[in-house]
C-alpha positions as CSV (number, residue, x, y, z in Angstrom):
1,E,73.2,109.5,110.5
2,N,73.0,105.8,109.5
3,P,75.1,103.8,112.1
4,T,75.8,101.1,109.5
5,S,77.2,103.5,106.9
6,V,80.6,102.8,105.3
7,E,83.0,105.5,104.5
8,F,86.1,105.0,102.4
9,K,89.0,107.4,102.5
10,E,92.4,107.2,100.9
11,L,94.9,108.8,103.2
12,N,98.5,109.6,102.2
13,K,100.1,109.7,105.6
14,L,99.9,107.4,108.6
15,A,99.5,110.5,110.8
16,D,96.2,111.3,108.9
17,F,94.9,107.8,109.8
18,G,95.8,108.3,113.4
19,E,93.8,111.5,113.6
20,K,90.7,109.9,111.9
21,I,90.7,106.5,113.6
22,K,88.8,107.6,116.7
23,D,85.8,108.6,114.6
24,F,85.0,105.0,113.5
25,D,84.0,101.7,115.1
26,V,85.9,99.8,112.5
27,A,89.0,101.1,110.7
28,I,91.2,99.3,108.1
29,L,94.6,100.4,107.2
30,N,96.1,98.6,104.2
31,L,99.8,99.6,104.2
32,K,101.9,99.6,101.0
33,P,105.4,98.1,101.5
34,S,106.8,101.6,101.3
35,D,104.6,102.7,104.3
36,E,105.8,99.9,106.6
37,Q,108.0,102.2,108.5
38,V,108.1,100.7,112.0
39,G,108.4,104.0,113.9
40,E,105.3,105.5,112.3
41,V,103.3,102.3,112.8
42,L,104.2,102.1,116.5
43,N,103.1,105.8,116.9
44,L,99.8,104.8,115.3
45,L,99.5,101.8,117.7
46,D,99.9,104.2,120.6
47,T,96.9,106.1,119.3
48,V,94.9,102.8,119.1
49,L,95.8,102.0,122.7
50,K,94.4,105.4,123.8
51,I,91.0,105.0,122.2
52,S,88.5,104.9,125.0
53,K,85.5,103.5,123.2
54,S,84.0,100.3,124.7
55,C,83.8,98.6,121.3
56,F,86.0,99.3,118.3
57,S,88.4,97.4,116.0
58,V,91.4,98.4,113.9
59,F,92.7,96.1,111.1
60,I,96.2,96.9,109.9
61,L,97.4,95.0,106.9
62,F,101.1,94.5,106.2
63,S,103.1,93.0,103.4
64,S,105.7,91.6,105.7
65,E,105.6,89.2,108.6
66,K,108.4,91.3,110.2
67,C,106.2,94.4,110.5
68,Q,103.2,92.4,111.7
69,S,105.4,90.7,114.4
70,R,106.7,94.0,115.6
71,A,103.2,95.5,115.8
72,L,101.9,92.5,117.7
73,S,104.8,92.5,120.2
74,Y,104.4,96.2,120.7
75,L,100.6,95.9,121.4
76,K,101.1,93.0,123.8
77,C,103.8,94.8,125.7
78,R,102.1,98.2,125.9
79,G,98.4,97.2,125.8
80,P,96.1,96.9,128.8
81,K,96.9,94.0,131.1
82,A,93.5,93.6,132.8
83,A,91.3,91.0,131.2
84,S,88.3,93.1,132.1
85,D,89.6,95.8,129.7
86,N,88.5,93.6,126.8
87,F,91.4,94.8,124.6
88,V,92.3,92.1,122.0
89,T,95.2,91.7,119.7
90,H,94.9,88.9,117.0
91,Q,96.9,88.0,114.0
92,I,95.2,87.2,110.7
93,F,96.5,86.0,107.4
94,F,95.2,86.4,103.9
95,D,96.5,85.1,100.5
96,A,98.5,87.6,98.5
97,E,100.1,87.8,95.1
98,T,103.2,85.7,95.1
99,R,106.5,87.5,95.1
100,V,110.1,86.4,95.6
101,S,112.3,88.4,98.0
102,N,115.9,87.3,98.8
103,G,115.1,83.8,97.5
104,L,112.0,83.4,99.6
105,V,108.5,83.1,98.2
106,E,106.1,85.5,100.0
107,N,102.5,84.7,99.4
108,L,100.6,86.1,102.4
109,K,99.2,89.4,103.5
110,F,99.7,89.9,107.3
111,C,97.0,91.6,109.5
112,V,96.9,92.7,113.0
113,L,93.4,93.1,114.6
114,A,93.4,95.3,117.7
115,G,90.7,96.8,119.8
116,R,87.9,96.2,122.2
117,I,85.8,93.7,120.4
118,N,82.9,91.4,120.9
119,L,82.7,88.2,118.8
120,F,79.2,88.3,117.2
121,H,79.8,85.2,115.1
122,K,82.3,82.7,116.3
123,P,85.0,81.5,115.8
124,L,87.6,84.2,114.8
125,K,90.2,82.3,112.8
126,N,93.8,83.2,111.9
127,Y,93.6,82.4,108.2
128,Y,90.8,83.6,105.8
129,G,92.2,82.9,102.3
130,D,91.4,85.7,99.8
131,Q,91.7,89.2,101.1
132,A,88.1,89.9,100.0
133,N,87.2,87.7,103.1
134,L,88.1,90.7,105.3
135,V,84.4,91.6,105.0
136,K,83.6,88.3,106.8
137,V,86.1,89.1,109.6
138,I,84.5,92.6,110.0
139,G,81.1,90.9,110.4
140,I,82.5,88.7,113.2
141,V,83.7,91.7,115.3
142,S,81.0,94.3,114.3
143,S,77.7,94.7,115.8
144,P,74.9,93.2,113.7
145,S,72.6,95.9,112.3
């Protein structure tokens, strides 16, 4: 099997993602606003914390800062404390289609990067502009082929 192969799967339930996540070195979950149910996301994060691979990364994209913030807080509270564990949580932002909600303009897509990562190309930034630049971020944390 080609170790650099890419597999795209559309999953309808967060639980399905949790079952599959262990099979990949890099996983991306792009949540729709209706999927941003905090309890389900926190259950998924428990699964991420239990992955025993020495190198893996999970990108979870949210439409709201509130959900991203809850996810980051949860990971930092529940995640490994030892620096030697190499477990990283990092927030990333991308541009998003502008929408107005309760009088506020929302124009960002919010991402949580979690996992045991190595930075193959530095630096890892917080803002990457267009969401298509997610490919660049994956290249920073994925082993070069």
